[in-house]
C-alpha positions as MATLAB code, in Angstrom:
seq = 'MNDRVYIHEVIDVTGHHRADYLHHMTANWSPTAQDERGQLCFGVWSVLGSTGPWPAVVNLWEEGGWDGLAASFGN';
ca = [
      17.894   -4.429  -19.828;
      14.233   -4.776  -19.711;
      12.483   -3.468  -23.146;
       8.894   -3.542  -21.545;
       7.029   -0.508  -20.868;
       5.029    0.055  -17.708;
       1.866    2.171  -17.409;
      -0.206    2.760  -14.603;
      -3.870    4.279  -14.311;
      -5.748    5.480  -11.323;
      -9.364    4.363  -10.897;
     -11.660    6.059   -8.682;
     -13.932    3.899   -7.176;
     -17.440    4.526   -6.106;
     -18.148    3.594   -2.417;
     -18.201    0.055   -1.533;
     -17.259   -1.177   -5.093;
     -13.841   -1.626   -4.498;
     -13.694   -5.281   -3.774;
     -16.022   -5.842   -7.176;
     -13.490   -3.514   -9.088;
     -10.631   -5.357   -8.106;
     -12.349   -8.969   -8.831;
     -13.501   -7.806  -12.158;
     -10.011   -6.486  -13.100;
      -7.921   -9.492  -12.080;
     -10.628  -12.313  -13.280;
     -12.156  -10.947  -16.175;
     -10.405   -8.022  -17.883;
      -6.742   -8.853  -17.327;
      -7.185  -12.101  -19.026;
      -8.852  -10.278  -22.034;
      -6.463   -7.553  -22.231;
      -3.747  -10.396  -22.347;
      -4.995  -12.099  -25.139;
      -5.964   -9.303  -27.162;
      -3.671   -6.523  -26.597;
      -0.742   -8.501  -25.183;
      -0.947   -6.658  -21.841;
       0.203   -8.076  -18.444;
      -1.488   -6.882  -15.337;
       1.618   -6.409  -13.084;
      -0.235   -5.186  -10.302;
      -3.485   -3.941   -8.980;
      -3.454   -2.100   -5.535;
      -6.301   -0.636   -3.541;
      -5.295    3.115   -2.301;
      -6.553    4.689    0.982;
      -5.167    8.084    1.560;
      -5.254   10.592    3.925;
      -5.514   13.380    1.323;
      -7.274   13.488   -1.909;
     -10.041   11.312   -3.408;
     -10.318    7.753   -2.342;
     -11.223    4.959   -2.381;
      -9.219    4.387   -5.366;
      -7.627    1.463   -7.327;
      -4.187    1.445   -9.327;
      -3.563   -0.684  -12.042;
      -0.067   -1.081  -13.386;
       0.429   -2.512  -16.788;
       3.239   -4.185  -18.640;
       3.399   -3.762  -22.214;
       5.733   -5.480  -24.829;
       7.828   -2.034  -25.369;
       6.881    1.007  -27.206;
       5.504   -0.799  -30.267;
       3.221   -2.670  -27.612;
       2.099    0.529  -26.005;
       1.231    1.988  -29.199;
      -0.748   -1.142  -30.416;
      -2.637   -1.184  -26.986;
      -3.452    2.371  -27.634;
      -4.419    1.145  -31.001;
      -7.451   -0.900  -29.822;
];
């Protein structure tokens, strides 16, 4: 059984900055989150929808169980 906890966040991106955000998240923030919080960036997706606000990005984070999630929220 997997003891990890997965959380997602939906980020509204302004105009043409989606590529900049994707690069920043994967190249800059993900390594920091891994080192400082023990979070693994499990996936980053661009969202293009026919309804609702877009462009948007979905980040999926893998946490080290419930204790890891609590520690991440404590930062």
